[in-house]
KEKETOR-850427 format. One line per field, with one value per residue (C-alpha): residue number from 1; z, x, y. Coordinates in steps of 0.02 Angstrom, whole numbers, plus 50000, padded with zeros to 5 digits. Each point is the difference from the previous one (the first is absolute). Layout:
KEKETOR-850427
num = (NUM_...)
c3 = (Z_...)
c1 = (X_...)
c2 = (Y_...)
end
This chain:
KEKETOR-850427
num = (1_2_3_4_5_6_7_8_9_10_11_12_13_14_15_16_17_18_19_20_21_22_23_24_25_26_27_28_29_30_31_32_33_34_35_36_37_38_39_40_41_42_43_44_45_46_47_48_49_50_51_52_53_54_55_56_57_58_59_60_61_62_63_64_65_66_67_68_69_70_71_72_73_74_75_76_77_78_79_80_81_82_83_84_85_86_87_88_89_90_91_92_93_94_95_96_97_98_99_100_101_102_103_104_105_106_107_108_109_110_111_112_113_114_115_116_117_118_119_120_121_122_123_124_125)
c3 = (49160_49870_50080_50173_50081_50045_49819_49948_50124_49941_49821_50043_50089_49851_49885_50111_49991_49811_49984_50108_49898_49833_50053_50069_49833_49909_50114_49969_49814_50018_50112_49843_49938_50160_50186_49989_49869_50111_50149_49893_49946_50181_50053_49865_50042_50186_49975_49921_50132_50148_49922_49969_50178_50069_49883_50062_50181_49974_49881_50100_50173_50097_50006_49930_49947_49884_49817_50000_50136_49913_49836_50089_50077_49832_49914_50142_49991_49813_50013_50136_49895_49853_50110_50073_49827_49925_50154_49996_49813_50020_50147_49910_49842_50079_50164_49978_49815_49950_49817_49962_49870_50115_50135_49882_49947_50184_50014_49845_50056_50173_49926_49879_50142_50100_49851_49982_50187_50009_49840_50074_50102_50188_50076_50060_49880)
c1 = (47046_50061_50166_50069_50170_49969_49963_50157_50104_49927_50035_50181_50020_49929_50120_50147_49950_49980_50168_50086_49931_50042_50177_50028_49948_50113_50146_49973_50006_50163_50072_50024_50121_50096_49974_50055_49866_49867_50060_49997_49820_49949_50087_49914_49829_50030_50045_49829_49908_50087_49982_49816_49975_50086_49896_49839_50050_50029_49855_49870_50062_49952_49814_49877_50078_49956_50031_50166_50067_49940_50078_50163_50006_49965_50138_50123_49963_50028_50160_50066_49955_50103_50145_50005_49991_50139_50110_49980_50035_50156_50062_49963_50091_50138_50048_49936_50050_49839_49947_49881_49890_49920_49985_49899_49898_49959_49943_49890_49925_49961_49920_49896_49943_49951_49902_49907_49965_49928_49900_49892_49851_50017_49927_49823_49949)
c2 = (53227_49877_49956_50010_49991_49818_49955_50092_49903_49834_50049_50044_49833_49906_50092_49950_49817_50006_50086_49870_49856_50081_50044_49825_49923_50123_49958_49814_50033_50098_49865_49895_50134_50040_50023_50182_50032_49923_50104_50158_49965_49973_50160_50102_49930_50018_50183_50032_49897_50083_50172_49967_49942_50156_50106_49920_50023_50185_50032_49903_50049_50154_49978_50126_50164_50142_49968_50094_49888_49842_50056_50043_49825_49921_50098_49968_49814_49993_50101_49885_49847_50058_50057_49824_49920_50108_49976_49810_49994_50107_49897_49837_50046_50104_49919_49822_49995_49913_50000_50145_49915_49870_50133_50109_49848_49971_50182_49986_49834_50069_50157_49894_49887_50154_50065_49834_49986_50176_49983_49863_50058_49980_49844_50020_50137)
end
């Protein structure tokens, strides 16, 4: 077996750390413009990070199951991730009246950091 659940969990944790650092740097850059812009960038990035964490908990939980069960968990995790992201974006722009552009930049930065973190080979291989 090339990967295991433990390697998947470590990879998800590494992606969360990379996302947090990238979103923090982005928020600091937006802080020069306005505090609301920095908060919007943090909220967008946090939506991706929290959604990704929930997705990993669902997808990697449950132990060993037949392939249909594993696929169902994977799809449920991804669906929940994007429901969380869309809900946070709608609440941030609608109720909190935060600017949408830095919020979307936070989402893109967090997704790019996740891509970079998962593209690197796992430690020890």
